[in-house]
C-alpha positions, 0 to 999 in steps of 0.5 A: 417521306412526309408528303401529304398525298391526295388520291381522291381523283375518281379515276384513281382506283387506289388500294389505300384505306384513305384517299388523303394521308401522309406518306411514311414508308417506301412500301406505300410508294411501291404500292402506288407504283404497282397500281400504275400511278404516275402522278398524285396530288400533294398538299405541300402546305401540310407536308413535312417536305416543301419541294417535290421530287424527293419521293421515289420516281412518282411525279407530283402535282401540288395543290399550291401549283397545279402546273408543274415546271415543264423543264422538270419533266420528260415528255411522254410519247404522244397520245399514250394513255398516260398523256391522253388526259391532261394532268391539269384536269385531274388536278382541278377536279380533285381540288375541293377548294375551288368552284364556280366559273374558274373551275368550269373554265379549267375543266372545259379547256382540259376536257376539250384538249383530251377529246382532241387527243382522243379523236387524233388517236382513238386506240383501245387504250385511249378510249378506255382512258378517256372514258375514265376521265369522262366518269370523273367529269361526270362526277363533278357535273352531278355533285357540284351544281355551281361549277356545272351551271357555269360549265353550261354557260362558258362553252365555245362554239367553233364546231371542231368535232372535239369541241362539239363533243364536249359541248354536247356531253355537258348539255346532254348530261345536264339534261339527264341530271335534271331528269334522272338525278334522283333515280338509281335506275340510270348509270349516269357515268356510262351515259355521260361517256355516251354523250361525250363520245357520241361522234367518235365514229366521225374519225372514220369519215373523210375530214373533207366531208366533215368540214365541207363548207356547203351542203353535202351531196347524197353520196357524201351524206351516205358516207356521213351516215356510217359514223354511228356504226363506226362509233359503236365498232370502235367502242366495242373493239376497246371493250368499252361499249356499254348499253348506254353508250350503244344507244346514244352513239347509234341513235343520236341522229334519229328523229321523232318524226322518223326522218333521221338516220341510220335506221329511221326510227320514230317516236318511242322506238328511239331510246330516251337517252338518244332523244336527249343527245339529239336535242343537244346535238342540234342545238350545238350545231345551230349555235356553232359558227361555220365557214358558211354560216354565223353562230345563232344566239342560244335564244334564237336557236331554241326558237328555231328548234321549237317553231321549225323543227319541233316534230324532230324532238321529244316535246317534253325533253325539249321543254326541259332542255329550254329550262336549262338555258332560262 
């Protein structure tokens, strides 16, 4: 008793009137447990009890130290929903005292780890847990301009699919924020999930094709082109296929000149959400270092996209994307 808890993390749909309060009864603890809460934030500076561990069976993360001692914890089963989202991600997103580059680096690092785990085990439960966490990252990007801008600058470019997923998710969402941020006509949480999960279907493609250090053969490209369908199938099987996710996952390789895949859509046939993701996807591919090519600097990549690939992209959206990096 006497702990001051903070339940303000966006993915904790709690039953209490306030998100921050002092625990004063066993019934409050039981209610947390009934709602599946395995960890909550505790502000020990404001609590009557200074050390964690005295409240029932809940695990706590302190505002003073967001990294619990691993000796005090039993490791959960690998990649189950409770372990999919690093607890540090929830801690840093819920901490309103920090912002800027430090917070951005922490959010990025833990988001990459989450995507790595999700792509290792894309079960229905993990997809749902991952989407909930992405909603919370989306909240941060939409409301914290300082951290969001820093997040755009500190992306890594090793082109592992999980790193690429976060890079494309961040830059696509930043463009969507610039375009739609003041409109109520767009569900930016589902759209953010679509951006982060756009390549989910690659888990169904042979890793030797994904990581081949050379141009793919026609047969290999045929097998690669199935990943939009597979991504939608995985999301549908998890009961997580919103319309925003569907169009982004299915159409992010469609090009304005009709030379994309899987359906060779052109121009206005391609949803604007997919056109956004396509630009971010190509940009990240160009700025990533692969075994067979060096990474391009952002300015050089944008110049190449303008001068040699301009017909692929919506010109208005591309101009807005360039301004993100200006």
